[in-house]
C-alpha positions, 0 to 999 in steps of 0.5 A: 378355633374354638367350637361353636364360634365359626370363623373366630380365628385369633389371628392377632396377638395383643400387647398391653404396655405402659408405665409401671403402676398403670394397671396392665395386669388387671386389663390383661385379665379383663380382656382374657375373661371377656374373650373367654365369655365369647368362646375364645381362649386367651393366655398371658405372656410376661414381658417384664424382665424382673418378673422372670425371676423366681422369688422376686414377687413383692418388689416386681408387683408380680400377680400371685397365682391365686389372683390370675383368675384361672388364666394360663400365664407364661414366662414367669419364674423362669430364672434363678436370681443368679441367672443373667437376663438376656433379651435375645434368649427371652425373645426366642423362648417367648416367641415359641410360647406365643406361637404355641398359644396361637397354634392352639387357637388361643389369643396371646396377650403379651403384658409388660413394661420392659420396653426392649422385652416387649419389642423383642417379642412383638416387632421384627426385631433382630439381635446381632450375634456375639463374638466371645473374643471381642466380648472378653476383651471389652469385659477385661477393659471394663474391669481394669478401666471402669465404665467411664472410659468405655462409655466415652468411647461408646458416646464417640461412636454412637451418642444416641445409644450411649444416652439410652444405655447410661454411663454406669451400666457396664454390662450394657456398655460392653454389649453396645460396643460389641455390637458396633465392633461386630456390625460396624454400625451404630444403633444396630440393636435399636428399635427402628423408627417404623417397626414392623409387627412380627405377627398381626398385632394390636398394641394397647397402651395405658397412660396416666397423668404424671401427678396421678401416677407419681402419687400412685407409685410412691404409695406402691413403694411404701406398700412393698415395704409394708408387705414384707419386701425385706423378708423376701430379699433376706430369703433370696440372699442365700440363693445368690441375689447379690451375685446376680448380674441382673437381679441384684440391680432391680429397683427396690431390691438394691435398696432393700439390700442396702438397708439390710446391710446397714448402708441406708436407713429404711426412710432412705431406702424407700425414698431412693426406690421412689425416685428410681421408680419415677425415673423408670416410669418416665423412660417407659413412657418415652419408649412406648410412645414410639410405638406406631398405631398404639391405641392409648387408653386412660389408666384405671383410677380409684374413682373408676366404676365398672363402666370405665373398666368395661370401656377399656376392654371394649376399646382393646378388643376393637383394636384387636379386631381391626388388627386382623381378628374375626369379630368377637361380637358384631353387636358390641361397639367400643365407646369413646374413652 
């Protein structure tokens, strides 16, 4: 509880979600600044899988420290490019950070577009354990037989999970088969139809018209190359980027590696990245639309003025108050947006 704000208890955490390119980082900063103006501290917790990696900045649109407005940020730059990102491990670390923030009387703002990572933090989402013997056997089969056969086996057990995992991601196919072997149940690590919040929660979703978002994402990819993505990747190659199980698959980084090694032209690398980014954005929209009681707001546009930005913050804080927090300002109402 902050001095001078009797009764202000930031009981609920805030999650800002949506497709890449919808302005999640900017909104989270605006929310944190508004809370600070009302005497309540706020801190931001990253839920973007690729922003966990040190040195992967341009291609992940990671907000530079100088642009974080003095607001504490957590769960950025915690992995090296050789490290494998594991959502179960992330869940444990991120939840410890969230509880620490809440214990200090501040509001945690979880921000990200990696649906499974967001869900792992904000919902009562339990991951089945692992079995090293089963895992080793499946990984040996993957090396010997390739992902195709294992994918067909997964599809025979659990079509829904197979479609979600995809036919080429051997690591996720192995994990899905391991979960089935351990639990005897299909879809054991999927988000429930009616997920229960882990802590009192306000979910703020940002949505953009598809054509508008597509154009924005295409420009964003072109800007990544203009901002020096290839130089960033060249600096990461000696650190083991190509050996990293997760980092090497990041959209934009795989394509930049191909360009550096002469396997594609720049135009081909950019086009491939644009296509994959658009596809990823569609998957993000599908994932987050399943969140119950999410408060959807229009994403920022170039035509927006300060009033539109203030309205988004008002609506977000109105949802936060409704989720269990004490009023930020009893005289401020959220306009329709």
